[in-house]
C-alpha positions in Angstrom: -56.2 191.3 -52.9 -57.5 194.1 -50.8 -55.8 197.5 -51.1 -56.0 198.1 -47.3 -52.6 198.7 -45.7 -53.4 196.4 -42.8 -53.1 192.7 -43.5 -56.6 191.0 -42.9 -54.8 188.1 -41.3 -53.7 190.5 -38.6 -56.8 192.6 -37.8 -59.4 189.9 -38.3 -58.3 187.7 -35.4 -57.9 190.7 -33.1 -61.3 192.3 -34.0 -63.3 189.1 -33.6 -61.5 188.1 -30.4 -62.7 191.3 -28.9 -66.3 190.2 -29.8 -65.9 186.5 -28.7 -64.6 187.2 -25.2 -67.6 189.1 -23.8 -69.9 186.9 -25.8 -68.5 183.8 -24.1 -68.9 185.5 -20.7 -72.6 186.3 -21.1 -73.5 183.1 -23.0 -71.5 180.3 -21.2 -69.7 181.6 -18.1 -72.4 183.7 -16.5 -74.4 180.6 -15.4 -71.5 179.5 -13.2 -71.2 183.0 -11.8 -74.9 182.8 -10.7 -74.5 179.2 -9.4 -71.5 180.1 -7.2 -73.1 183.3 -5.9 -75.9 181.1 -4.4 -78.6 182.0 -6.9 -81.3 179.3 -7.2 -81.2 177.2 -10.4 -84.6 178.5 -11.5 -83.5 182.1 -11.2 -80.1 181.5 -12.7 -81.4 180.1 -16.0 -84.0 182.9 -16.1 -81.4 185.6 -15.7 -79.0 184.0 -18.3 -81.8 183.6 -20.8 -82.6 187.3 -20.5 -79.0 188.1 -21.2 -79.6 186.8 -24.8 -82.4 189.4 -25.5 -79.9 191.9 -27.0 -79.0 189.3 -29.6 -82.6 188.7 -30.4 -83.3 192.4 -31.1 -80.0 193.6 -32.5 -81.5 193.5 -36.1 -83.6 196.5 -35.2 -80.3 198.5 -35.2 -78.8 196.9 -38.3 -79.9 199.7 -40.8 -78.5 202.3 -38.4 -75.1 200.7 -38.2 -75.0 200.0 -41.9 -75.2 203.8 -42.5 -72.2 204.6 -40.3 -69.4 206.0 -42.4 -66.6 205.2 -40.0 -67.4 202.0 -38.0 -63.8 201.8 -36.6 -64.4 204.8 -34.4 -67.6 203.3 -33.0 -65.8 199.9 -32.5 -63.2 201.7 -30.4 -65.9 203.3 -28.3 -67.7 200.0 -27.9 -64.6 198.2 -26.8 -63.8 200.9 -24.2 -67.3 200.5 -22.8 -66.9 196.7 -22.8 -63.6 197.0 -20.9 -65.2 199.3 -18.4 -68.0 196.8 -17.9 -65.6 193.9 -17.3 -63.7 196.0 -14.7 -67.1 196.9 -13.1 -68.0 193.3 -12.9 -64.7 192.3 -11.4 -65.0 195.1 -8.9 -68.5 194.2 -7.9 -67.7 190.5 -7.5 -65.1 191.3 -4.9 -67.5 191.1 -1.9 -68.8 188.5 0.5 -72.3 188.5 -1.0 -73.1 189.4 -4.6 -76.7 190.4 -5.4 -77.7 188.4 -8.4 -79.9 191.2 -9.7 -76.9 193.6 -9.7 -74.9 190.9 -11.5 -77.6 190.5 -14.0 -77.7 194.3 -14.7 -73.9 194.4 -15.3 -74.0 191.3 -17.5 -77.0 192.6 -19.5 -75.1 195.8 -20.2 -72.1 193.7 -21.3 -74.4 191.6 -23.5 -75.9 194.7 -25.1 -72.4 196.2 -25.8 -71.3 192.8 -27.3 -74.3 192.7 -29.6 -73.6 196.3 -30.7 -69.9 195.4 -31.3 -71.0 192.4 -33.3 -73.0 194.6 -35.7 -70.1 197.1 -36.0 -67.6 194.3 -36.6 -69.8 192.8 -39.3 -70.1 196.2 -41.1 -66.4 196.9 -40.8 -65.6 193.4 -42.2 -67.9 194.1 -45.2 -66.5 197.6 -45.8 -62.8 196.6 -45.7 -63.0 193.5 -47.9 -64.4 192.7 -51.3 -67.1 190.1 -51.6 -64.7 187.3 -52.7 -62.2 188.3 -50.0 -64.9 187.9 -47.3 -65.3 184.3 -48.3 -61.6 183.7 -48.5 -60.9 185.1 -45.0 -64.0 183.6 -43.3 -62.0 180.6 -42.0 -59.6 183.0 -40.2 -62.6 184.8 -38.7 -64.2 181.6 -37.5 -61.0 180.2 -36.1 -60.1 183.3 -34.2 -63.6 183.5 -32.8 -63.6 179.8 -31.7 -60.1 180.1 -30.1 -61.2 183.1 -28.1 -64.3 181.3 -27.0 -62.2 178.3 -25.8 -59.8 180.6 -23.9 -62.7 182.4 -22.2 -65.1 179.5 -21.6 -62.4 176.9 -20.9 -59.2 178.4 -19.6 -60.9 181.2 -17.8 -63.1 178.8 -15.8 -60.0 176.7 -15.1 -58.2 179.8 -13.9 -61.1 180.7 -11.6 -61.2 177.1 -10.3 -57.4 177.4 -9.5 -58.0 180.6 -7.7 -60.7 179.0 -5.6 -58.2 176.4 -4.4 -55.7 179.2 -3.6 -58.3 181.1 -1.6 -59.9 178.0 -0.1 -59.5 179.3 3.5 -61.3 182.5 2.8 -65.1 182.8 3.5 -65.8 184.6 0.2 -63.4 182.5 -1.9 -65.9 182.1 -4.7 -66.6 185.7 -5.3 -63.0 186.7 -4.8 -61.9 184.1 -7.3 -64.4 185.4 -9.9 -63.2 188.9 -9.2 -59.5 188.2 -9.6 -60.2 186.0 -12.7 -62.3 188.8 -14.3 -59.6 191.3 -13.6 -57.1 189.1 -15.4 -59.5 188.6 -18.3 -60.0 192.4 -18.4 -56.3 192.8 -18.8 -56.3 190.5 -21.8 -59.2 192.4 -23.3 -57.3 195.7 -22.7 -54.4 194.4 -24.8 -56.8 193.4 -27.6 -58.5 196.8 -27.4 -55.2 198.6 -27.8 -54.3 196.4 -30.8 -57.6 197.3 -32.4 -56.9 201.0 -31.8 -53.8 200.5 -33.8 -55.1 198.2 -36.5 -58.6 199.3 -37.3 -58.8 202.2 -39.8 -61.6 204.1 -41.6 -61.5 205.7 -45.0 -60.8 209.4 -45.0 -64.1 210.1 -46.7 -67.1 209.1 -44.8 -70.2 208.0 -46.7 -72.5 208.1 -43.6 -76.1 209.1 -44.0 -78.5 210.1 -41.3 -80.7 207.4 -39.8 -82.8 207.6 -36.6 -83.7 204.7 -34.4 -87.3 205.1 -35.4 -86.4 204.8 -39.1 -84.3 201.7 -38.5 -86.9 200.1 -36.3 -89.6 200.7 -38.9 -87.3 199.2 -41.5 -86.8 196.0 -39.4 -90.6 195.8 -38.7 -91.1 196.0 -42.5 -88.6 193.1 -42.9 -90.4 191.0 -40.3 -93.7 191.6 -41.9 -92.3 190.5 -45.3 -91.1 187.3 -43.5 -94.5 186.6 -42.0 -96.1 186.8 -45.5 -93.7 184.1 -46.8 -95.2 180.8 -47.7 -95.3 178.3 -44.7 -94.0 180.9 -42.3 -95.9 179.6 -39.3 -94.8 176.0 -39.9 -91.2 177.0 -40.5 -91.1 179.0 -37.2 -92.6 176.1 -35.3 -90.2 173.7 -36.8 -87.2 175.9 -35.9 -88.5 176.3 -32.3 -88.9 172.5 -32.0 -85.5 171.8 -33.5 -83.7 173.9 -30.9 -86.0 172.8 -28.0 -84.0 169.7 -26.8 -80.7 171.6 -26.8 -82.2 174.7 -25.3 -83.6 172.8 -22.3 -80.2 171.2 -21.5 -78.0 174.2 -22.4 -77.7 175.5 -18.8 -78.9 172.4 -16.9 -75.9 170.4 -18.1 -73.8 172.8 -16.1 -75.9 172.2 -13.0 -75.5 168.5 -13.6 -71.7 168.7 -13.8 -71.4 171.0 -10.8 -74.0 169.5 -8.4 -72.5 167.1 -5.8 -72.8 163.4 -6.2 -75.1 163.1 -3.2 -77.6 165.4 -4.9 -77.6 163.5 -8.2 -74.9 165.4 -10.1 -71.4 164.5 -11.1 -69.7 166.8 -8.5 -67.1 168.1 -11.0 -64.6 170.8 -10.0 -64.4 174.1 -11.9 -61.2 172.8 -13.5 -63.0 169.7 -14.8 -65.9 171.7 -16.1 -63.6 174.2 -17.8 -61.6 171.5 -19.5 -64.5 169.1 -20.4 -67.2 171.6 -21.3 -65.3 174.8 -22.0 -62.4 173.3 -23.9 -63.1 169.9 -25.3 -66.8 170.7 -25.7 -66.3 174.0 -27.6 -63.8 172.3 -29.9 -66.2 169.5 -30.6 -69.0 171.9 -31.3 -66.8 173.9 -33.7 -65.7 170.7 -35.4 -69.4 169.7 -35.8 -70.3 173.1 -37.2 -67.5 172.8 -39.8 -68.4 169.2 -40.8 -72.1 170.0 -41.0 -71.6 173.2 -43.0 -69.4 171.4 -45.5 -71.9 168.7 -45.9 -74.7 171.2 -46.5 -72.6 173.1 -49.0 -72.0 169.9 -51.0 -75.2 168.1 -50.5 -78.2 170.2 -49.7 -81.0 167.6 -49.9 -83.7 166.3 -47.6 -81.6 163.3 -46.5 -78.8 165.6 -45.3 -81.1 167.8 -43.3 -82.9 164.8 -41.8 -79.5 163.4 -40.7 -78.6 166.8 -39.1 -82.0 167.2 -37.5 -81.9 163.8 -35.9 -78.3 164.3 -34.7 -79.2 167.7 -33.1 -82.1 166.3 -31.1 -80.1 163.3 -29.9 -77.4 165.5 -28.3 -79.1 165.3 -24.8 -78.9 161.5 -24.9 -75.3 161.5 -23.8 -76.1 163.4 -20.6 -79.0 161.0 -19.9 -76.5 158.1 -20.2 -74.2 159.9 -17.7 -77.1 160.0 -15.2 -77.2 156.2 -15.4 -73.5 155.5 -15.6 -71.3 158.2 -14.0 -68.1 158.8 -15.9 -65.0 157.2 -14.4 -62.6 160.1 -14.5 -62.1 163.2 -16.6 -61.2 161.2 -19.8 -64.6 159.5 -19.9 -66.4 162.8 -19.1 -64.5 164.4 -22.0 -65.5 161.6 -24.4 -69.2 162.0 -23.5 -69.0 165.8 -23.7 -67.3 165.6 -27.0 -69.9 163.3 -28.5 -72.8 165.5 -27.2 -71.2 168.7 -28.5 -70.2 167.4 -31.9 -73.8 166.2 -32.3 -74.9 169.7 -31.3 -72.6 171.5 -33.8 -73.2 169.1 -36.6 -77.0 169.0 -36.2 -77.3 172.8 -35.6 -76.6 173.4 -39.3 -80.0 172.1 -40.2 -81.4 175.4 -38.7 -79.7 177.5 -41.3 -81.8 176.4 -44.3 -84.9 177.3 -42.3 -83.4 180.7 -41.4 -82.5 181.2 -45.0 -86.0 180.4 -46.1 -87.2 183.2 -43.8 -84.5 185.8 -44.2 -82.7 184.7 -47.4 -78.9 185.6 -47.3 -79.1 188.0 -44.4 -77.2 185.8 -41.9 -74.9 184.1 -44.4 -71.7 185.4 -42.7 -72.8 184.5 -39.1 -69.8 183.1 -37.2 -71.9 182.0 -34.3 -75.3 180.6 -34.9 -76.3 181.7 -31.4 -76.0 185.3 -32.6 -78.7 184.9 -35.3 -81.8 186.7 -33.9 -84.3 184.2 -35.2 -82.6 181.2 -33.5 -81.9 183.1 -30.3 -85.5 184.2 -30.0 -86.6 180.6 -30.4 -84.2 179.4 -27.7 -84.9 182.1 -25.0 -88.3 180.7 -23.6 -87.0 177.1 -23.0 -83.7 178.4 -21.7 -85.6 180.6 -19.2 -87.8 177.8 -17.8 -85.1 175.0 -17.9 -83.9 175.7 -14.4 -87.4 175.6 -13.0 -88.1 172.3 -14.6 -84.8 170.8 -13.4 -85.5 172.0 -9.8 -88.8 170.1 -9.8 -87.2 166.7 -10.7 -83.9 164.9 -10.5 -81.4 165.0 -13.4 -82.2 161.5 -14.6 -85.9 162.3 -15.1 -85.1 165.7 -16.6 -82.7 164.4 -19.3 -85.1 161.5 -20.0 -87.9 164.0 -20.7 -85.4 166.1 -22.7 -84.6 163.1 -24.9 -88.3 162.3 -25.4 -88.8 165.7 -27.1 -86.8 164.4 -30.0 -89.6 162.1 -31.4 -92.0 165.0 -31.2 -89.7 167.1 -33.3 -89.3 164.3 -35.9 -93.1 163.6 -36.1 -93.8 167.3 -36.6 -91.2 167.8 -39.3 -92.3 164.6 -41.1 -96.0 165.4 -40.9 -95.6 169.0 -42.2 -93.0 168.2 -44.8 -90.8 171.0 -43.5 -87.5 169.7 -44.7 -88.7 168.8 -48.2 -90.3 172.1 -48.8 -87.3 174.0 -47.3 -85.0 172.2 -49.8 -87.3 173.0 -52.7 -87.6 176.7 -51.8 -83.8 177.2 -51.4 -82.7 175.2 -54.5 -85.4 176.5 -56.8 -84.2 179.4 -59.1 
C-alpha cells in the first residue's frame, strides 16, 4: 500500500467531487440556465458547445502541469477560483434580466478552471499513488465522480425547480431560483474545498522543472503531428466524428424536448421531472452503461464487441424519437425511456476508446469522464453548436427522425472503411 499518511479512500472522493461539480454545471446544467433566461435555442446550444473548448485544448497545458512539483498548492488555488466563480454566477443571476453573453463569459471561465483542475487532479493522483494502486482505487475515483455528477445535475436541478415553485409569484422567479440554488451549491463546494485544504499534501521536496507555455504548446503540437502521421489517421478521425454525431446532435436538444410545452411539440416536463429523469436516472444509467461496456471491452476486445457498441451508441436517439410519437404517461415511463437511451449511450460510448487509443495510445487510459478526452470533445463541438439551430428549423419529431437516420450512415462508413477491424488489429498486435 501507499506510504501516504492520508487514506486514498478519504481524499480521492473529495478531490474528484471538486472536479465533478463545476464540470456538471458547464456540461449539463448550463443549457437549462440559458433556456430559462430566455436565450433562443440556437444561441443556447452554440454557447454551451463553446463551453467545452477548454476541454478540447487542455492537452496543450499537460506538459506544463506534469512538471509542477507541488500540484496540491495549485489545486487549492484552482478551487478557490472555482468557488469565486460560482459565487459570481449566483450573484449575477439574481436580477430580472440576465444577459446570456455575460452568463457565457462566467461559465467559460468556470469551464476553463475546471479543465485546469482536471489536469492538476490527474497529476496529483499519479504522484500520490503507485501504478498498481491507481488501478485499485480507480473504482473509488469513478464512483465519487458519478455521485457528484448526479447530485449536481439531478438534485441541483430539482432544488432549483422547487425554488421556482416557492418564488412563483415573483416576476424574476427563474433567475432568483438559479441564484439561490447556485449559492447553496457554492456552499457545498466550499465545504469540499476546505476538506481538500486539509487532506491534500505535497512532498517536502519539490521536483519541479521550468516549463513555459510555449514549450508545452510545441510539445503538444509535436504530439499531434505524430498522430497525423499514424496509419489510417484520417479515416479514424472521420469514424470517431461520425460515431459521436447522433449523440452530439441530441445532447442538448433532448433538454429542449423535455422542457418545451406540449402545445409546442415538447413534453412540458417540470424542472423536478427533468432533474429526476435526466439528471438522476439518466446519469446512473449512463454510468452503468459505461461500466458494462468497459468490462466487455476489457474481456473481449474484438470486432464483434466494437460493432455491438457502435450500433448501440448510434441507436440512443431512437428512444427520444419514440417519445415524440407516444408521449410518456407519467414520470415512471419517462424514466424508463431515459434509462434505455442513456444506458445505450454509456455502453456504446466505449467503442470510441479503441479509436482514441489507436491515435493517442495510453494517454487517456485513466479518463473518468469520456467527455473530458480532448479528441472526443473536439469531434462533438461542431454538431453540438448547430443542434439548436437545426431543432429550431423543424419540429422535434422530424429532428429526432433525422437524428436516427444518421446511424445507417455511420454503419456504412465503418463497414466500408474497415475501421473496426483495423482498430482491433492495431491495438492487439504486439
